[in-house]
C-alpha positions as CSV (number, residue, x, y, z in Angstrom):
1,M,89.3,294.5,48.2
2,K,88.0,295.3,51.7
3,V,87.5,299.0,52.5
4,L,86.8,300.4,55.9
5,G,83.9,302.8,56.2
6,A,81.5,304.4,58.7
7,C,77.7,304.5,58.9
8,P,76.6,308.2,58.5
9,L,73.0,307.7,59.7
10,D,71.2,309.3,62.6
11,C,71.9,306.6,65.2
12,P,74.0,306.7,68.3
13,D,76.1,303.7,67.3
14,G,78.2,305.3,64.6
15,C,79.1,301.8,63.3
16,S,82.3,300.9,61.5
17,W,81.7,298.8,58.4
18,V,83.7,296.9,55.8
19,V,82.7,297.1,52.2
20,T,83.8,294.3,49.8
21,V,84.6,295.5,46.3
22,E,85.0,293.4,43.2
23,D,85.8,294.9,39.8
24,G,84.9,298.3,41.1
25,V,81.5,297.3,42.4
26,A,80.4,297.1,46.1
27,V,79.2,293.5,46.5
28,G,79.2,293.1,50.3
29,M,79.0,295.1,53.5
30,R,79.3,293.9,57.1
31,G,80.0,295.4,60.5
32,N,83.7,295.7,61.4
33,K,84.5,292.8,63.8
34,E,87.5,294.8,65.2
35,H,85.4,297.8,66.4
36,P,84.7,297.3,70.1
37,V,81.0,298.4,69.8
38,T,80.0,297.4,66.2
39,R,81.5,293.9,66.8
40,G,80.8,292.7,63.3
41,A,77.0,293.4,63.4
42,L,74.9,296.0,61.6
43,C,71.2,296.7,62.1
44,V,68.3,295.4,60.1
45,K,68.2,298.6,58.2
46,V,71.8,299.1,57.3
47,N,72.1,295.5,56.3
48,R,70.3,296.6,53.2
49,Y,72.4,299.6,52.5
50,L,73.9,298.3,49.3
51,E,70.4,297.8,47.9
52,Q,70.0,301.5,48.3
53,L,73.4,302.1,46.7
54,H,72.3,300.2,43.6
55,A,68.6,301.0,43.6
56,S,66.8,301.7,40.3
57,D,65.2,304.9,41.6
58,R,68.5,306.5,42.6
59,I,69.0,310.0,41.2
60,T,72.1,310.0,39.1
61,H,72.0,313.2,37.1
62,P,71.0,316.9,37.6
63,M,67.3,317.7,36.9
64,R,65.2,320.8,36.5
65,R,61.5,321.0,37.4
66,V,59.1,321.0,34.4
67,G,55.7,320.7,36.3
68,R,54.1,322.5,39.1
69,K,55.7,322.3,42.5
70,G,54.7,319.1,44.2
71,E,54.1,317.2,41.0
72,G,57.6,315.7,40.9
73,R,58.1,316.1,37.2
74,F,61.6,316.9,36.0
75,E,63.8,316.9,32.9
76,R,67.5,315.9,32.8
77,I,70.0,318.7,32.5
78,S,73.8,318.9,32.5
79,W,75.9,320.0,35.5
80,G,76.8,323.1,33.5
81,E,73.2,324.0,33.1
82,A,72.5,323.3,36.7
83,L,75.4,325.5,37.9
84,D,74.4,328.3,35.5
85,E,70.9,328.4,36.8
86,I,71.9,328.2,40.5
87,G,74.6,330.8,40.2
88,S,72.4,333.2,38.3
89,R,69.5,332.8,40.7
90,L,71.7,333.2,43.8
91,T,73.4,336.3,42.3
92,G,70.0,337.9,41.6
93,I,68.6,337.1,45.0
94,I,71.7,338.5,46.8
95,D,71.6,341.7,44.7
96,E,67.9,342.3,45.5
97,Y,67.6,340.9,49.1
98,G,71.1,340.2,50.4
99,G,72.7,337.0,51.4
100,E,70.4,336.3,54.3
101,A,67.6,335.5,51.9
102,I,69.5,332.2,51.2
103,W,68.8,329.3,53.7
104,P,71.1,326.3,53.7
105,F,68.9,323.6,55.3
106,H,70.9,320.6,56.6
107,G,69.2,317.4,57.9
108,T,70.3,314.3,59.7
109,G,70.4,312.1,56.6
110,S,74.1,312.3,57.1
111,L,75.9,313.0,60.4
112,G,79.2,313.2,58.6
113,F,81.6,316.0,59.5
114,I,82.8,316.4,55.9
115,Q,79.7,315.6,53.9
116,G,76.8,316.0,56.4
117,L,75.2,317.9,59.2
118,E,77.8,317.8,61.9
119,G,80.3,319.8,59.8
120,F,77.5,321.8,58.0
121,S,79.0,320.7,54.7
122,G,79.1,323.5,52.2
123,R,78.9,326.1,55.0
124,R,82.1,327.9,53.9
125,F,80.4,328.6,50.5
126,F,77.3,330.0,52.2
127,N,79.4,332.0,54.7
128,V,81.1,333.8,51.8
129,L,77.7,334.6,50.4
130,G,76.5,335.9,53.8
131,S,73.7,333.4,54.0
132,S,71.5,332.8,57.0
133,L,72.6,330.3,59.5
134,M,70.5,327.2,60.5
135,D,70.0,326.3,64.2
136,P,70.0,322.4,64.3
137,T,67.1,322.2,66.7
138,I,65.2,319.1,65.5
139,C,67.1,316.3,67.2
140,S,68.8,316.7,70.6
141,V,69.3,320.3,71.6
142,S,66.9,320.5,74.6
143,G,68.3,317.5,76.3
144,S,71.9,318.6,75.6
145,L,71.2,322.0,77.2
146,G,69.5,320.3,80.2
147,M,72.6,318.1,80.7
148,K,74.9,321.2,80.5
149,Y,72.8,323.1,83.1
150,T,73.3,320.2,85.5
151,L,76.8,318.9,84.6
152,G,78.6,321.7,82.7
153,T,78.8,319.3,79.7
154,S,76.4,317.3,77.5
155,G,78.8,314.4,77.6
156,G,77.6,311.8,80.1
157,M,78.9,308.4,81.2
158,D,80.8,306.1,78.9
159,P,78.2,303.6,77.6
160,E,80.8,300.8,77.7
161,D,80.7,301.2,81.5
162,F,77.2,299.8,81.5
163,V,78.9,296.4,81.8
164,K,79.9,297.5,85.4
165,S,76.3,298.6,86.4
166,K,74.1,296.7,88.9
167,L,70.9,298.5,88.1
168,I,70.1,300.1,84.7
169,L,67.2,302.3,83.9
170,L,66.4,302.4,80.2
171,W,64.4,305.6,80.3
172,G,62.5,306.7,77.2
173,T,64.8,304.6,75.0
174,N,64.3,301.5,72.9
175,P,67.9,300.4,71.9
176,L,66.9,297.2,70.3
177,T,65.3,299.3,67.6
178,S,67.5,302.5,67.8
179,G,71.1,301.8,68.5
180,H,71.2,298.1,69.4
181,H,74.9,297.8,70.1
182,V,74.6,299.1,73.6
183,W,72.4,296.1,74.5
184,K,75.5,293.8,74.5
185,F,77.1,295.8,77.4
186,I,73.7,295.8,79.2
187,Q,73.4,292.0,78.9
188,D,77.0,291.4,79.9
189,S,76.5,293.5,83.1
190,G,73.9,291.1,84.6
191,A,72.2,294.2,86.0
192,Y,68.5,294.4,86.9
193,T,67.0,296.4,84.0
194,V,64.0,298.6,84.2
195,A,62.3,300.1,81.1
196,I,60.5,303.4,81.6
197,D,58.4,303.9,78.5
198,P,54.7,304.5,77.8
199,V,54.9,301.5,75.3
200,R,56.1,298.0,76.0
201,T,58.7,298.1,73.3
202,R,61.0,295.3,72.0
203,T,63.4,296.5,74.7
204,A,60.9,296.7,77.5
205,E,59.9,293.1,76.8
206,R,63.4,292.0,77.5
207,C,63.8,293.9,80.8
208,D,63.1,292.8,84.3
209,E,60.6,295.5,84.9
210,H,58.5,297.9,82.9
211,L,57.0,301.2,84.1
212,A,54.7,303.1,81.7
213,P,54.3,306.7,82.7
214,L,52.3,309.3,80.7
215,P,54.5,311.0,78.0
216,G,56.3,314.1,79.1
217,T,56.1,313.4,82.9
218,D,59.7,312.0,83.3
219,A,61.0,315.0,85.3
220,A,58.2,314.5,87.9
221,L,59.0,310.8,88.1
222,A,62.7,311.6,88.6
223,L,61.8,314.0,91.4
224,G,59.5,311.4,93.0
225,L,62.3,308.8,92.9
226,M,64.7,311.2,94.6
227,H,62.0,312.0,97.2
228,V,61.9,308.3,98.1
229,I,65.7,308.1,98.3
230,V,66.0,311.2,100.5
231,S,63.1,310.0,102.7
232,M,65.1,306.9,103.4
233,G,68.2,309.0,104.3
234,A,70.0,307.2,101.4
235,E,71.5,310.2,99.7
236,D,75.3,310.3,99.4
237,A,76.0,313.1,101.9
238,E,79.8,313.0,101.2
239,F,79.4,313.3,97.5
240,I,76.7,316.0,97.9
241,A,79.0,318.0,100.2
242,E,82.0,317.8,97.9
243,K,80.7,317.6,94.4
244,T,77.4,319.5,94.2
245,V,76.0,323.1,94.4
246,G,72.7,324.1,95.8
247,W,71.6,321.0,97.8
248,D,69.6,322.8,100.5
249,E,67.4,324.5,97.8
250,F,67.1,321.4,95.8
251,R,66.1,319.2,98.8
252,T,63.2,321.6,99.3
253,R,62.1,321.1,95.7
254,I,62.4,317.3,96.0
255,A,60.2,317.5,99.1
256,E,57.3,318.9,96.9
257,F,57.2,315.7,94.8
258,T,55.8,313.1,97.1
259,P,55.1,309.6,95.6
260,E,51.4,310.4,95.9
261,R,51.6,313.6,93.9
262,V,53.9,312.0,91.3
263,A,51.5,309.0,90.9
264,G,48.8,311.6,90.0
265,I,51.1,313.3,87.4
266,T,52.6,310.2,85.8
267,G,49.7,307.8,86.0
268,L,51.9,305.2,87.7
269,P,50.9,303.3,90.8
270,Q,52.3,304.9,93.9
271,E,53.7,301.6,95.1
272,K,55.7,301.2,91.9
273,I,57.3,304.6,92.3
274,V,58.3,303.8,95.9
275,A,59.6,300.3,95.0
276,L,61.8,301.7,92.2
277,G,63.1,304.5,94.5
278,E,64.0,302.0,97.1
279,R,65.8,299.8,94.6
280,I,67.8,302.8,93.4
281,A,68.6,303.8,97.0
282,R,70.2,300.4,97.8
283,T,71.9,299.6,94.5
284,R,75.3,300.9,93.5
285,P,76.2,301.6,90.8
286,T,73.0,302.6,89.1
287,A,73.1,303.8,85.5
288,I,70.5,305.6,83.3
289,R,70.3,305.5,79.5
290,A,68.1,308.1,77.9
291,S,67.9,309.1,74.3
292,Q,66.5,311.9,72.1
293,G,62.9,310.9,72.2
294,I,62.5,311.6,75.9
295,Q,63.1,315.4,75.4
296,R,60.7,316.0,72.5
297,H,58.0,317.7,74.5
298,A,57.4,321.1,76.2
299,G,59.5,320.2,79.2
300,G,62.1,318.0,77.5
301,G,65.2,320.0,78.4
302,M,64.1,320.2,82.1
303,A,63.5,316.4,82.0
304,L,67.1,315.7,81.2
305,R,68.3,318.4,83.6
306,T,66.4,316.8,86.4
307,M,67.2,313.2,85.5
308,A,71.0,314.1,85.5
309,C,70.6,315.2,89.1
310,L,69.5,311.7,90.3
311,P,73.1,310.2,90.1
312,G,74.2,313.4,92.0
313,V,71.9,312.6,94.9
314,T,73.0,308.9,95.0
315,G,76.7,309.7,94.3
316,D,76.7,307.5,91.2
317,W,78.5,310.1,89.2
318,A,81.6,309.1,91.2
319,I,81.3,305.4,90.5
320,P,82.3,303.5,87.3
321,G,79.1,302.1,85.9
322,G,77.0,304.8,87.4
323,G,75.6,308.0,86.0
324,L,73.5,308.9,83.0
325,H,74.2,308.5,79.2
326,Y,72.4,310.8,76.8
327,S,75.0,311.7,74.3
328,T,78.8,311.4,74.1
329,T,79.2,314.3,71.7
330,G,80.5,316.6,74.4
331,H,83.6,314.4,74.9
332,F,84.9,314.9,71.4
333,K,87.4,317.8,70.9
334,L,87.2,318.5,67.2
335,G,88.3,321.5,65.2
336,L,84.8,322.5,64.2
337,P,85.6,326.3,64.0
338,D,88.5,325.5,61.6
339,L,86.2,323.3,59.5
340,V,83.1,325.6,59.3
341,R,84.9,329.0,59.1
342,F,82.2,331.3,60.4
343,D,84.9,334.0,60.2
344,L,84.2,334.1,56.5
345,L,80.9,335.8,57.0
346,P,81.1,339.4,55.9
347,N,78.8,340.5,58.8
348,P,76.6,338.9,61.4
349,V,73.6,337.1,60.1
350,R,70.3,335.7,61.4
351,M,69.7,332.2,62.7
352,L,66.7,330.2,61.3
353,S,65.3,327.2,63.1
354,Q,65.6,323.8,61.6
355,T,62.4,322.8,63.5
356,R,60.4,325.7,62.2
357,I,61.0,325.5,58.4
358,G,57.3,326.2,57.7
359,E,57.4,329.4,59.7
360,G,60.7,330.3,58.1
361,L,59.4,330.0,54.6
362,L,55.9,331.6,55.2
363,E,56.4,334.1,57.9
364,V,60.0,335.3,58.2
365,D,60.5,338.6,56.5
366,D,63.3,341.3,56.3
367,P,64.4,339.6,54.1
368,P,62.1,336.7,53.2
369,V,63.7,333.4,52.4
370,R,64.1,333.4,48.6
371,A,66.5,330.5,48.1
372,L,66.6,327.2,50.0
373,F,69.3,324.5,49.7
374,V,68.1,321.2,51.2
375,I,71.1,319.0,52.1
376,A,70.7,315.4,53.4
377,A,67.2,316.3,54.5
378,N,63.6,315.5,53.8
379,P,61.6,318.2,55.7
380,V,58.2,317.1,54.1
381,G,58.7,313.7,55.7
382,S,60.6,314.6,58.9
383,N,59.6,318.1,60.1
384,P,56.6,319.0,62.3
385,Q,53.4,320.4,60.8
386,Q,53.7,318.7,57.4
387,G,51.0,320.8,55.8
388,K,52.7,324.1,56.7
389,V,56.0,322.8,55.4
390,I,54.4,321.8,52.1
391,E,52.7,325.2,51.8
392,G,56.1,326.9,52.3
393,L,57.8,324.7,49.8
394,S,55.0,325.4,47.3
395,R,55.9,329.1,47.0
396,E,56.6,329.9,43.3
397,D,58.9,332.7,44.3
398,L,61.1,330.3,46.4
399,F,64.1,328.9,44.5
400,T,64.7,325.4,46.0
401,V,67.8,323.2,45.3
402,V,67.8,319.7,46.7
403,L,70.9,317.5,47.0
404,E,69.6,313.9,47.1
405,H,69.9,310.2,46.5
406,F,66.2,309.4,45.8
407,P,63.0,311.2,44.8
408,T,61.7,311.9,48.2
409,D,58.6,313.9,49.1
410,T,60.7,317.0,49.4
411,V,62.4,316.5,46.0
412,D,58.9,316.9,44.4
413,Y,59.0,320.6,45.4
414,A,62.6,321.3,44.1
415,D,63.4,323.6,41.2
416,I,66.8,321.9,40.7
417,V,67.8,318.5,41.9
418,L,71.5,317.6,42.3
419,P,72.6,313.9,42.4
420,A,74.5,313.2,45.6
421,T,77.0,310.5,46.5
422,M,76.3,307.9,49.2
423,Q,78.7,307.0,52.0
424,P,80.8,304.3,50.2
425,E,81.4,306.8,47.4
426,H,83.1,309.7,49.3
427,L,85.4,310.5,52.2
428,D,83.9,311.3,55.5
429,V,84.5,311.3,59.3
430,I,81.9,310.2,61.9
431,A,81.9,310.8,65.6
432,A,79.4,308.5,67.3
433,Y,77.0,310.1,69.8
434,G,76.4,306.7,71.6
435,N,80.0,305.7,72.3
436,M,83.5,307.1,72.4
437,Y,84.8,306.3,68.9
438,L,85.7,308.4,65.9
439,V,85.2,306.4,62.6
440,W,86.9,307.0,59.3
441,N,85.0,306.5,56.0
442,E,87.2,305.7,53.0
443,P,85.7,305.9,49.5
444,A,85.2,302.3,48.3
445,V,83.7,302.8,44.8
446,D,83.1,305.4,42.2
447,P,79.7,307.1,42.3
448,P,77.2,306.2,39.6
449,G,76.3,308.5,36.7
450,E,77.0,312.1,37.5
451,C,76.7,312.0,41.3
452,L,79.0,314.3,43.3
453,S,79.8,314.6,46.9
454,T,78.4,317.6,48.8
455,T,81.9,319.1,49.1
456,E,82.6,318.7,45.4
457,T,79.2,320.2,44.6
458,F,80.0,323.4,46.4
459,R,83.6,323.5,45.2
460,R,82.2,323.5,41.6
461,L,79.5,326.0,42.4
462,A,82.0,328.4,44.0
463,R,84.3,328.1,41.0
464,H,81.4,328.7,38.6
465,M,80.4,331.8,40.5
466,G,84.0,333.1,40.5
467,L,84.4,333.1,44.3
468,T,88.1,333.7,45.2
469,E,88.3,332.6,48.9
470,P,91.0,329.9,48.8
471,S,89.5,327.7,51.6
472,L,86.4,327.1,49.4
473,Y,88.6,324.7,47.3
474,D,90.2,322.7,50.1
475,S,90.1,319.0,49.4
476,D,88.2,316.5,51.5
477,E,91.4,315.3,53.1
478,D,92.4,318.9,53.9
479,L,89.0,319.4,55.6
480,A,89.5,316.2,57.6
481,R,92.9,317.3,58.8
482,Q,91.5,320.6,60.0
483,L,88.7,318.9,61.9
484,L,91.0,316.3,63.4
485,K,94.0,318.5,64.3
486,D,94.2,317.1,67.8
487,Y,94.0,313.4,66.8
488,D,96.3,311.0,64.9
489,I,94.5,311.1,61.5
490,D,96.9,308.7,59.9
491,R,96.2,306.1,62.5
492,L,92.5,306.7,62.3
493,R,92.6,306.3,58.5
494,S,94.6,303.1,58.8
495,E,92.7,301.4,61.5
496,G,89.2,302.8,60.7
497,F,88.4,303.9,64.2
498,L,89.9,305.7,67.2
499,R,88.7,305.7,70.8
500,V,88.4,309.1,72.5
501,E,88.8,309.2,76.3
502,P,85.8,310.8,78.0
503,G,86.3,314.0,80.0
504,P,85.2,314.4,83.6
505,V,81.5,314.2,84.4
506,P,80.4,316.5,86.0
507,K,82.8,319.0,84.5
508,D,83.2,320.6,87.9
509,K,80.2,320.0,90.3
510,V,76.7,318.9,89.9
511,Q,74.6,322.1,89.6
512,F,71.5,321.4,91.6
513,V,71.0,325.2,91.3
514,S,72.1,326.4,87.9
515,F,73.0,330.0,87.5
516,R,73.3,329.4,83.7
517,A,69.7,328.3,83.6
518,D,68.6,331.2,85.7
519,K,70.4,333.7,83.4
520,A,68.7,332.1,80.4
521,G,65.3,332.7,82.0
522,H,64.6,329.2,83.3
523,D,63.9,327.9,86.8
524,P,67.4,327.6,88.4
525,L,66.2,324.5,90.2
526,P,65.3,321.2,88.5
527,S,61.5,321.0,88.1
528,Y,58.7,319.5,86.1
529,I,57.2,321.3,83.1
530,P,54.0,319.6,82.0
531,P,53.1,318.9,78.3
532,S,51.5,321.9,76.7
533,D,49.5,320.7,73.7
534,P,45.9,321.8,74.3
535,G,42.9,319.5,73.9
536,D,41.7,316.3,75.4
537,G,42.2,313.4,73.1
538,L,45.0,310.9,73.3
539,V,48.7,311.7,73.5
540,L,50.3,310.4,70.3
541,I,53.9,309.4,70.3
542,S,55.7,308.7,67.0
543,A,58.8,306.7,67.8
544,A,61.5,305.3,65.6
545,S,60.5,302.5,63.3
546,H,62.5,299.2,63.4
547,Y,62.7,299.3,59.6
548,F,63.3,303.0,58.7
549,L,65.7,305.5,60.1
550,N,63.8,308.8,60.1
551,T,62.8,308.7,56.4
552,T,65.9,307.0,55.2
553,F,65.0,303.5,53.8
554,G,61.4,304.7,53.4
555,N,61.6,303.7,49.7
556,N,63.3,300.3,50.2
557,P,60.8,297.6,49.0
558,E,61.8,294.9,51.4
559,L,61.9,297.2,54.5
560,R,58.5,298.7,53.5
561,R,57.1,295.2,53.2
562,R,58.4,294.3,56.7
563,A,57.1,297.5,58.2
564,G,53.7,296.9,56.7
565,E,50.9,299.4,56.6
566,S,50.8,302.5,58.8
567,R,49.5,301.5,62.2
568,I,48.5,303.2,65.4
569,T,48.4,301.2,68.7
570,L,45.6,301.9,71.2
571,H,44.9,300.5,74.6
572,P,41.8,298.2,74.7
573,D,40.0,300.7,77.0
574,D,40.7,303.6,74.6
575,A,39.7,301.6,71.6
576,A,36.5,300.4,73.1
577,A,35.5,303.9,74.1
578,R,35.8,304.9,70.4
579,E,34.2,301.8,69.0
580,I,37.5,300.8,67.4
581,T,38.5,297.1,66.9
582,D,41.8,295.6,65.9
583,G,42.3,296.2,62.1
584,T,39.9,299.1,61.9
585,T,40.9,301.9,59.5
586,V,41.0,305.1,61.6
587,L,41.4,308.8,61.1
588,V,43.9,310.4,63.4
589,S,43.4,314.2,63.6
590,N,43.7,317.5,65.4
591,T,43.5,321.1,64.3
592,R,46.8,320.9,62.5
593,G,46.1,318.0,60.2
594,S,45.2,314.3,59.9
595,F,46.4,311.0,58.6
596,E,45.0,307.5,58.2
597,A,46.2,304.3,59.8
598,I,45.2,300.8,60.8
599,A,44.3,300.4,64.5
600,E,46.2,297.8,66.5
601,V,44.5,297.2,69.9
602,S,47.0,296.0,72.5
603,D,47.9,296.3,76.1
604,R,51.4,297.0,75.0
605,I,50.5,300.7,75.4
606,R,49.1,302.4,78.5
607,P,45.7,304.0,78.6
608,G,45.5,307.6,77.4
609,V,48.3,307.2,74.9
610,A,48.4,306.2,71.2
611,A,51.6,305.1,69.4
612,T,52.8,305.0,65.8
613,T,56.1,305.2,64.1
614,K,57.8,307.8,61.9
615,G,59.7,307.5,58.6
616,R,57.0,306.9,56.0
617,W,56.9,308.7,52.7
618,A,53.6,310.4,52.0
619,K,53.9,309.7,48.2
620,L,54.2,306.0,48.9
621,T,51.5,305.7,51.5
622,G,48.8,307.6,49.8
623,G,48.4,310.7,52.0
624,P,49.7,312.7,54.9
625,T,51.8,311.1,57.6
626,V,52.0,311.5,61.4
627,N,53.9,314.7,61.1
628,A,50.8,316.4,59.7
629,T,49.4,316.4,63.3
630,I,52.6,317.6,65.1
631,A,52.9,321.3,66.1
632,E,55.7,323.5,64.8
633,R,56.3,324.6,68.4
634,D,59.4,324.9,70.6
635,S,60.3,322.9,73.7
636,D,61.6,324.6,76.8
637,F,65.4,324.7,76.2
638,G,67.0,325.7,72.9
639,G,63.9,325.6,70.7
640,G,63.8,321.8,70.3
641,A,61.0,319.9,68.6
642,V,57.9,318.6,70.4
643,F,57.1,315.4,68.4
644,H,55.7,313.6,71.5
645,D,53.7,316.5,72.9
646,N,50.8,315.9,70.5
647,R,47.2,315.3,71.3
648,V,44.9,313.8,68.7
649,E,41.5,312.3,68.4
650,V,41.2,308.8,66.8
651,K,37.9,307.8,65.0
652,P,36.9,304.9,62.9
653,R,36.8,305.4,59.2
654,P,35.4,302.9,56.7
655,V,38.1,300.9,55.0
656,A,36.6,301.9,51.6
657,A,37.3,305.5,52.3
658,A,41.0,305.0,52.8
659,H,43.3,306.6,50.3
660,E,44.9,304.4,47.7
661,P,48.7,304.9,47.4
662,E,49.6,307.4,44.6
663,A,51.9,306.4,41.9
664,V,55.5,307.6,42.3
665,R,55.8,310.7,40.1
666,Y,59.3,310.7,39.0
667,S,60.8,310.9,35.5
668,G,64.4,310.5,36.5
669,G,66.2,307.3,37.6
670,A,69.5,305.6,37.1
């Protein structure tokens, strides 16, 4: 039997897959050949998804903590016992502190609208209880707001239109590692490709040209490129007159960012800035692809706001194959209010920041957070300021429930662990953020042991607590129909995917002057906001790994083998200044924390910058990870995370002093 499904992971591609089932067991998985983007191919990570489904360390029954928080020692309990304890603890917390003392913490382990973050699965249950809301700030919020300030929508160009482009700027993105399906459209275009990235990534090596600016200086570079275009008289005067607002003011701002000044900010040779500006000026259509990493610094939202202006200056927003793609999410018209039902809240409640979970657990009061539900998330491994997160999760007066597949670093701090289904075991709906397709996920196999879907978990908990709101008991298919009320759900379910036509970009006119930004307290004009982490050191960027997706797959033996030891890449000049050679064990540190890694000395990275990858589990690598050094601090727009605004010092450390990996402390299993 072949069953159509959808990858739920935090990747722009939102792939359609086909699961082969024999005698009730999933024995094969491949990309759906019929899907115009997936085209039969999955990534190196998801190709091993069925190994995860059948893994020996999978959590398959409810568990209760029996040791200290952080030890990861649990005993098996029944679902009835788990529901009794959760219901009793929640009722007591609500009676003493009110519903806002409960924090449902969703993560990007699933982007499903029925089971995951995009639909805030379980939110109806928490609304009835009056729980705090979570602001999903950790991923893309800053860039999305920047796009909206310029274009009136976060939806950019259709990535399938890259095939029509003549010049493509891959700006702060590495699609051959993160979202590789767009590469086919780029290749088919025959366009001249330019990678703009502090690191010569897999993608940069395949491009015609590579520029390596200092992290966080992208807005200055965009303004410098526009300066070159305007100096040549190559701006599209007709488009500007008809389809933009505030050109005279913006032209004055552009004039401030001469190539000489921008070279000083970005660390790029002035002649390279001028040459690229001239190439953009004479090439139509020009397209830009940016992704979430580019906005994870102090001025990240302003960077996307400014970059989105560049196609407005050249007129590329009016040309198929021109414009900027950041996320297609703004093009999907889904019934999210009907799905989430915030109207069930008995009264207005506070919003807690996903990025600032350490602060939320340690500093928020009135009321304090007394119950935490972690759903498709691993904040110990994925959130900034790892030490602060661990301190918060270690509170003995915090009741923590974790819905999970595996014994992650966060599971070790749970009071109750609930076994969750994986994607081939439940119904779900995915909306890609890197293309224009909705994808249906049909359950292919029964879950192992006592695993339950997120939706069923909260249906059972609501029933156990005697909650009478009828919508708490809607089936998964009911939820899907409410979400997809404007689409042909039967066709989607039958065919597995459905294309959504993009809306107009810009929504009205390109806002060179944004009154919305001004009202929110920001500079109404596009500008450059420099990185803000204090200190000298090196700027450390922690990009996506080729073998892990955030911390998903961080426990897969083969992918861990391929990823190798934790490494940090240094430019030869920076390594020599610190007496570091290739293969040296180093300590990477700042005032927030430290971690150890193996030095890789290479000219793949520019001077002044160090690079590592995210996604490792502390319990499997023998100590803290890169997130121990990252600040729990907001970016400019929307309170986004600042993973790449991080200065560190790197020093040699004798190999003998390196931590030995700790044994996995887990008494559960299949």
